[in-house]
N, C-alpha and C positions, 0 to 999 in steps of 0.2 A: 930594182929589187921586186921579183915577182911575188904575188900574194898567193896564199893557200886558200883554196875554195873548199867550203864544206859541201857535203853531198846535196844539200837542198839548193845551195847557189848554183852549183854545177848543173843540176837538174833544170833550174829556171833558165840558165843561159842557153842550154840545149834546146829548150822549147822555143825561146826567143829566135834562135838561129834557124829553125826548121824552115822558115819561109825565105830565109836569105839566099841570094845567089852569090857564087864566089866573086869577091871583090878584086882578088889579085890571082893572076895566073903565073906560075912559075914553070917556065919551058925547059928545053933541053940544055939552056945555059947554066941552069941551076941558080943558086942563091947569090945574087950579085949585089953590089952597093945600091944600085937603082931599084932593084926589087925590095930590099930592105927599106929604103927610103918611102917607097909607094905603100908599103905594109904600115910603116910608122904614121903616114898621112892618113890612112884609112882608120888606124886605131885612134888617132886624135879626134876624127870626126865622128866615128861610129861607136867606139868602145869594143865592139863585137865583130869580128871579121872572119868570113870564110876565105880559105885559101886553097886553090886547086894546083896540084903538082903533076907535072907530066913525068913519066918514067915508071919503070917496072920495079925497081929495086925498094923494097919495104925498108931496109935498114937506112938507106939514103934519105928516104922520106922522114924517117923518125929523126935522123940526124939534123936535117933542115929544120924541123920543128923545134928541137932542142936549141939549135943555134939562134933562131929567130927570137925565141922566148929569153934567152940569155942576153942577146945584143939589145933588144928593145925593152927589157924589163916587163914582159908580157907573161901571161899564164896560159898554159895549153889546157883547153877544156875537153877537146875531143879529137881523136885521129881515127877516121874510118876510111879505109882504102886509100884513095887519092886526095881527100878532102881533109883539111886541118881547120880547126875552130880554135881561134886565139882571141883572148880577152886581155884588156888592159884598162883599168879604170881611168876615165877621163880627168885631166888635171883640173884643179879648182881654178876659177877665173882670178886674174890678178886683182888684188885690192888696190893697187897702185892707180888703177884707171879711174876710180872714183864713179860717181853717177853719171848718167848720160846727160849730155848738154841739153839745156832747155830749148825747145823749139821757138823759132822766130814767130812773134805774133802775126796773126793774120790781119791783112788789110780789112777794113770794114767794107760792107757791101755798098754799092753806089745807092744814093737816096731813092731812085726809082725802084730798086729790088727790094728794099726794106719794107715797103708797104704791102707787097704781094705775099708775104709770109704770113 
């Protein structure tokens, strides 16, 4: 389910994305399962992803943006020319994992090194 962004959130996301380079490039093959999987991986890692699309047809680019957002539960932030800006909030970490395991205790220093400190 895609979330609705208020104008202030959209503006903040655009500002964050200004310095980003496109993480995924969609070529002449169009939107394939592999491309969708790569966009999904990028969204999981970064939340905010720029996607560049090859092709001249603006309607096709709009259709690709709509399909990506529907299939991945993402939100379209911006569509300028051949660049799409897509956002999906990172999922919360699993509570099942529990706390990190304790580190193994370090061995004590050799007696000759203890006096040097």
